[in-house]
C-alpha positions in Angstrom: 120.7 108.0 55.1 122.1 106.3 58.3 122.8 108.8 61.5 123.8 107.1 64.5 121.2 108.6 67.4 123.2 106.9 70.5 123.9 103.5 72.5 121.3 101.1 73.7 121.5 100.9 77.5 121.5 97.4 78.1 124.5 96.0 75.3 126.1 99.1 74.2 125.2 98.4 70.6 125.0 101.5 68.3 121.4 102.3 67.6 120.5 104.3 64.1 117.9 106.3 62.5 117.7 104.6 58.9 116.3 106.5 56.1 114.2 108.5 58.9 113.0 105.1 60.6 114.2 105.1 64.4 116.2 101.4 64.6 115.3 100.9 68.3 113.1 102.0 70.9 113.2 105.1 73.1 111.9 104.3 76.9 109.6 106.5 79.2 112.6 106.8 81.4 114.3 108.4 78.0 116.8 105.6 77.7 117.5 103.9 74.1 117.5 100.3 73.7 118.1 98.2 70.5 114.8 96.0 69.6 116.4 93.0 71.2 117.0 94.3 74.7 114.0 95.7 74.7 112.2 92.7 74.0 113.9 90.8 77.1 113.5 93.6 79.4 109.4 93.4 78.3 109.4 89.8 78.8 111.2 89.9 82.0 108.9 92.5 83.4 105.6 90.6 82.5 107.0 87.6 84.2 109.3 88.5 87.0 109.4 84.8 88.4 110.4 83.0 85.3 
């Protein structure tokens, strides 16, 4: 089963629930990100000068 839950805040990619598992990340700010964009943001926050 595949259900659309929202759109990634960064890249506008559709984020789905696949067989009961959320295929993305829900941030503390209640925004939805795909895994790729969330990892990029996470690295950027940890190393802001690189």
